[in-house]
N, C-alpha and C positions, 0 to 999 in steps of 0.2 A: 240461526235466525237470518232470514233474507230481508234486509232493510233497504227500501228505496228512499232516498233523501231528495225531495223536490224543493226548489227554491232558487235564489239568486246565485249566479256565478259572475264574479266581477274582478276588476283590478282595483286595488286600493291605493290612493294617493294620500299618504299620512303625513301631516305637518304638525310642528310643535310651535306654539306661541309662548314666549317667555314672560308671561304676565297673566292677568285674570281678565276674562271677557267681561265679568260683572263690573269691573272698574271703568270700562269704556262706555257703558250705557248711561244716558242722561234720562232720569225718571220721567220728566215731563216732555220728552222728545221721542218717545218710543214709537210714535206714529210716523216718524220721518227718519228712521235709522238708515245711515249711510256710513258704513265702516269698512276699513281695510286694515288687515293685520299683517305686519311684517314678521314672517316666521323665520326661525333659526334653522329648521331642519325639514327635509323632504325625503321620505322613503316611499318607493313605489313597490307595492307588494301584491301578491296574489290574494284574493279574498272572495267575498260573496258568502252569504249564510250557508247555503247548501254545500258549497265547496269546502267551507271551513269545517262544518260538521263531518263531512265525508272524509276529509283529511285526518281529522282526529280519530275517527273510527278505523281508518286504514292504518294509522300509526299504532293503534292498540291491537292490531292483528286481524281485524275483520276485512271483508270485501264488500263495502257498501256500494249500492247502485246509485250513481249520481244522475238526477233527472232535472234538466233545465235547458235553457236556450242560450247560445253564444254566437259570436261572429266568426268570420273566417280567420280572425287573428288569434284563435284559441289553440293552435297547434302546440306551442311550447308549454302552455298551461296544461293541456291534456297529458303531455308526456310526464310532466311533474307529478300530476295526480296519480297516473297509472304506476309510476315508480313507487308511490306510497300506498299501493294496494286498493285504489279506487277503480271501480268499473265505470268507464265513461261511454260505453257503447250506446247508451240511451240518451245521450246529450244531443239535442237538436242544433244544427248549425245553420244560422241565417245566411242568406245570400246577399242581404241588403244592409244589415245593421252591424255595428260594432258590438263587441262584448261590453257589458255594463261597466260603468265606472263609479267608484265611491270616492269622494273627496272629503277628507275630514281633518279639521284642525283641533288639537287638544291643548288646553292651557295648563298652567302650573298646578291648578287645583283639580285636574282631570275632567273638567267640564269640556264638552265638545260641541262644535258647530260643523254640520256636515251637509253635503248635497249628494244626490244619487241620480245618475243618468241611466235610464232603464235600457235603452238600446235594444239589443236582440231579445232581452227578457220578455218583451211584449209578445213574442211569438210562442212563449211557453204555454199559452192557452190552447195551442193546437196539439199538444202532446196528450196521447191517450195512454193511461196506465195499463190497460189490458195488453197492449203491445209489449210493454216492459215485462209484465208478469208472464206472458207467454214465452218470452225469450229465455227467462231464467227458471221457468218451472214453478212460478207462483211467488207471492209476496206474503211475508208474515207481518210486516208493519210498514206503513208509509208515513214519512215525516212531511207535513205540509208547513214548510217554513216560508218566510217572507219572499214574495215573488210578484209577478204580475197579478193584480187582484183577481182578474177573471180566471187565471190559471189556478189560483188557490181555491176558488169556489168550485171550479170544475173537478180538480183532484179530490176535494172533500166529497163532493156528490158522487163521484165514481166509486170511491172507497165504500160509501154507504150502500150503493147499489150492488156492488160486487161482494160485500161482506168482508172487506179487507180492513183490519184494525188500522187506525191512524192516530197520529199525534198532532195536535194543533199547536203551532208556534207562530201566531200572527205577528208578534213583536212590533217593529216600527210601522207595519202597515195598518195597525189599529188607528193611526192618526188620519188616514185618508179613506178608510172604508166606512160605509154606512152601518148603522146598528143592525139592520136586517142581514147584511152580508157577514158581519162578525158572528151573529147568532148561527148562521149556516156553517161557519168554519168550526165553531166550538161544539155544537150539538152532536153527541154520539162519540166524541173523541175518547180513545183509551187513555190518553195523557194530554194534559193542557199545560203549556209552559208560559209563564209570565214573570216579569220582574215587578218590583213594588209599584212603579209608576204605571206600568201596563195593566196591572191588576185594577187600579183605580179607573183607568181609562176604559177598560173592558166593561166594568160595571156601569159606568156612566153612559156609554154608547149603547149598550144592549138593554138597559133598564132592568137588568136582573140583579137580584141579591146574591151574596156568596152562596147561600143555600140553593138558589135556583141553578147556579152554575154546577154545583156539586151533584145536583140531581141529573145533570146532563153529561157528565164526564166520569171516567173511571178514577183517575188520579189527577189532582191539580198540583203541579210542581211550581212553587213560588220561590224565586231567588231574591235575596236581599243583600247582595254584594258582601261586604265584610261581616255582615250579620248572619250569613249562612243561608240555609235553604229550609223551607217548610213544605212538607208533602201532606196533602189533605185528601180524604175521600169520604163519601157519604157513609160508608159502613165500617170505618176503622178510626181509631184515635190518630190525631195528627202526629206526624213525625218531624222533629227538628234536628237538623244536622249543621254543626258549626262550620264556618269557613276556615281555611288555613291562614296562618299568619304569613303575610308577605313582607319581606324586608325592603324591597325596592320595587315600587309600583311604576313600571316604565310606560305601559301603553294598555288602556282598557279595551281597545278594539278587539272584538272577537272572543272576549272572555265568556260571554253567555253561550256562544256557539261551542266553545270548548267544554263547558259544563254539560251541555246536551250530549255531546259526543261521548264523554265519560259515563254519563248516566245511562245512555242507550247501550253502550258496550257492556256495562254492568248487568243490564237486563238480559242481553245476549248470553253473557257468561253465567246466568242464573244465580247472581249474587244476592238478590233481594233488594228492596227499595233503599234501605239504609246504606248498605255497602255500595250500591250503585251511585247514590248521591255523594258518598265519600270519594269515589273515583272521579266523579264530575267536579267536585270542589278542588281536588288535587290538580287535575288537568287545567282547570280555570286559573289556578294560582300560577302554574307554569307559564301560561299564555300572558298573564298580567305582567310577568317579569320579562317579557320578550317584545321587541318591536316587530310588528307584523303578526298576522293571524295564523300563518303556517310556517313560521321560521324556527320552531322549536324541534328538538329531537328528544326522544324518550329513552331513558336508561332504566332497566327493570329494577336494579338495586337501589338507585337513587329515588325512583318513584315510590318504592316500598318504604324506604326510609322516611320520606315525607309523610306518607300515610301513618306510619307508626308514631311519629312525633305528635300528630294531632289526634289520631283516633285509636292508638294503642297497637300493641304487637299482634293481638288476635286478628284485628282488622287487616293489618299488613300481611299477615301470613295467608289469610283467606284470599285476599286480592292477588297477592303475588303468585299464588298457585295457578291462577288463570291467565296471567300475563305471558305474552310471547314476545314482547319487545326487547 
């Protein structure tokens, strides 16, 4: 399966606040918030949704095609991704802007406050998927992950025009896009990914009911953190997959990206929806136990052991037979 992953490519600046954000807010002064948090920790890591998903796919043995826009400061990051199996030849390099920056502070309850500088990402709207497809001999699936909103709309429209299956992953961009744009991103998707909050926001902004959404997508993959995953479609009974138990939740950044990588790898390996979701949940747990979105390493035996603990030996054997890590 030839998968192109479109979306953000960024550097993450991850900080830890040793308290709770909620304790710092004054209920009747929310219109004049002015807060500064003294943090205990700063980690500068490689990130961006498309890059995180691509790294996960590469770590699992695929060669995903990363599609996005970066600055001239991308050279070291490019080398890192290529060493982990990612095809970066379709990444556009801006001559004027820096690579995007994600600045995120996490408190002791795993709540987060974040800012995102788009930078070169704004030029992603100029990327044509036909050029990507022609270079590699066609595309089997395009992931439309959070990106410059105009780029997301363009990629989705081009997929529809060219008959390329696509997965809609609007994620944090739901908060800034109009309902009409969100409807364009979702309509016709082979797969739609949302978490619990994003599900509510998508329904609110589009004016659609859940049945309306299911009429327009192949599968709707809903993630619920520690409560696992639910996969729904118009023509089949809903499938629920539990999450793994995590002993030490270190950093939630990139957990959703890891799930998507595992799930998509499972589809590539022809494991079916349930097994694919189990792979996604396992990879998500590994990332949750790691600081940084691309700082983990995968061991085949350990990965299979974790699958077996939660999903049973049959699931572990089937998944391990496909793993090359």
